[in-house]
C-alpha positions, 0 to 999 in steps of 0.5 A, a space after each residue: 531547442 532551447 534549455 529549460 530553466 528550472 528556478 525551484 521546486 515550483 517549475 519541476 512540479 509544474 512541468 510535470 502537471 502540465 503532461 497530457 499523460 503519463 508516458 515515456 521514461 516517466 510511464 515506465 518508470 510509474 509501472 516499475 513503481 507499480 510493479 514493485 507494488 505487485 511484488 509486495 501483494 504478491 510476497 504477502 498473499 503467498 501464504 495464503 492460498 497454500 496456508 491449509 497445506 502448510 499447516 498440515 504439512 507444519 503441524 501447526 497450531 492456530 497460535 503458530 498460525 497467526 503469528 506466523 502470518 501476522 509476522 511480515 505486517 509486524 516487521 513492517 511495523 518498524 521498516 515503514 518509517 525507516 523505509 520512509 525515512 531513507 528515502 526523504 534523506 537519501 532519494 526514493 531509488 536506493 531503498 526500493 532496490 535495498 526492498 527488492 533484495 530483501 523480497 528476494 533473501 526472503 523467498 529464499 528462506 521461506 521456500 527451502 525452510 527445513 522448520 517453522 522457524 526458517 520459514 518465520 526467518 523468511 517472513 521477517 525479510 518479507 516484512 522488512 522489504 514490504 515496510 520498506 518498498 510500500 511507503 516509497 513506491 506511493 510517494 514515487 508515484 506521487 511525485 510522477 502523476 500530474 495534479 489532474 491525475 491524483 486519483 490514479 494513484 488508487 492503482 495500486 489497488 487493482 495491482 494488488 488483487 492481480 497479484 492475490 489472483 496471480 497465487 491463487 492461480 500459481 497454487 492450483 497449477 502447483 496442485 495439478 502438478 501433484 507437489 502435494 503438501 508442498 504446495 505452499 513452498 511453490 507459491 512463496 518460491 514463486 515469489 522470488 523469481 517475481 523479485 529478482 525480475 523487478 530487481 532487475 528492471 528497476 535497477 536499470 530503468 527507475 531514474 530518482 525523482 525530480 520532485 524530491 531532489 528540487 526540494 532538497 535543494 538540489 536543484 542541479 540533479 533535479 534538471 540532471 532528472 528531468 532531462 533523462 525522464 522527459 528527454 528535454 534539455 533541462 539546466 538549474 537557473 543560477 543560485 541568484 534566481 532561484 525560487 526559495 523553497 517554502 517551509 522546507 524541513 530540514 531535521 531529518 527524523 524529527 520531522 516526523 514530528 510535523 505530520 502531527 501539528 497544524 493543518 497536517 494534524 486532520 490528515 494524519 489522523 484521517 489517512 491514519 484511520 482510513 489506513 488501519 481500518 482497512 488493513 484489519 478488515 482486509 487482513 482479517 477476512 480477504 487475506 483468509 478468503 481460501 480458508 474461509 472458502 474452505 469452511 463455506 464450500 468445503 474442504 476441496 483444495 481447488 473448488 476452495 481456490 477457484 472461490 478465492 479468485 472469484 472472490 479476488 477478481 471482485 477486488 480486481 474490478 473494485 480496484 482498477 474501478 477505484 481511480 474513477 471512484 476516488 474521482 467522482 466522491 473524493 478520496 475521502 467520501 469514497 473511503 466513507 462510503 466503501 466502509 459503509 458498505 462493508 460493514 453491511 456485508 460483515 453484519 451479514 456474513 455473521 449473522 446469516 453464512 451458515 444458512 445461505 444459500 451458494 450463490 450468496 455465499 458466492 456473492 457476500 464476500 465478493 460484494 466485501 471485497 468490491 466495495 472494499 477495493 474500490 474505496 478504503 482499501 485503495 484511498 489510505 496509502 492515496 490519502 496518507 501520499 497526497 497529503 504532504 509535501 515531497 521531503 515528508 511524504 515518504 516520512 509521512 507514508 511510513 508512519 502511517 503505513 507503520 499505522 497500517 501495518 499494525 491493523 494488518 498484524 492485528 487482523 492477521 493473528 485476531 481472525 484464526 484465534 477468534 474463528 476457533 474459540 468463537 466461530 466464524 459468524 460472531 468474529 464477522 460480527 466483530 469484526 463489523 464494528 472497524 469499518 462502521 468507525 471508520 466511516 464515522 470519521 471519514 464523514 467528520 474530517 472534510 480534507 480530500 487533496 484531490 479536492 483542493 488545487 494546491 500542491 502540498 510543495 507549495 502551501 504556504 502554512 504547512 507546519 514548520 520547526 522554525 518557530 513557536 509563531 509560525 506553529 501558531 499561524 499553522 494552527 490558527 490557519 
């Protein structure tokens, strides 16, 4: 078998794009990255299923509940860009492994915590793991996904709801085991088991992104990674035969400024808007579905948890449908349509939740989750992942992820306070402003990475630090 010569990042991207499917070692890496996202969702939602019993067990006030549930998102705001910077500078794999260790530590601290303060410490580590992991895992997924399968990145949304639903099922099992008010300890402790499993598998089977290595000028390493992943002999071309690296960003952490310049600015605004708005609406409503279920269906824990599970099954359906929805409409238009539908559902809940018959009390929140997961819930991270070149991708995901984490933190913080002060109906109506605003912005900005044939790694008019002339050219184009 003759060697396949790599002259530069174009050859790496072209080979990956030519693959008929995501299979073999590449497929295993793809699903292991998604497995990390499963852990992120599982860890984040572990508190939700047992939040009611925890509130009683630790005698928490509404402010303490809001602080505790939002802490991981506040921490993720800081660690999102840190994780992205580490991944763009040192590679995708080391920070992913570190994130699993942090998740394991966080789960252990929370599960055995004797006090509210120790649970807070555990959630700090969970937030750090989530912040580091998510931006990098999405970047890794993008760099192993052929261009014609771009919309498959939205699969993460289905994985998210599968993790949340798994938590709810476990909560019912733990409840039937008679663990009483300590049920929340079992829920957060089970996240530690998942973290340990993912640590072992990712440490064993993940391989560094060859696209990242090629963009960083390490073509020999890229060839080694390609050989290991695709089981074909790749070699780097002689130095004099290599293609130049276009617009390579070499300023380290300062690279983040590039995503707010030139052609990248509207992409950042669009992805940031979708990220923040979907985070607010999900973490203010979707995350609290077990608590909302208690309000809608009474104080029976099993009935309320099963009600929340039904809602999240619609999330699984929408999440796994989102790749096809994104492929059909494009990520931007699918986001706009999803936000519009979510706005309508929140208005209906706000006006009629107290008087709705039981079937509508199930149907409307279920449709909220379906429209959210099928559209904007998945698209924010996919938009940011697909809009920037490789040495900026994880960093951009980190910055835009921090924007999303800010939305999550606001949603988690605001919902219990508004609910206690104003009631559930007015809270839904206030929150409906968020998807309406996002729908308008998504309708105005026209960028969509699934509707262009040029990879961001090969764009010739991307902004860079080299000169003011380059910036001016990028702005004009």
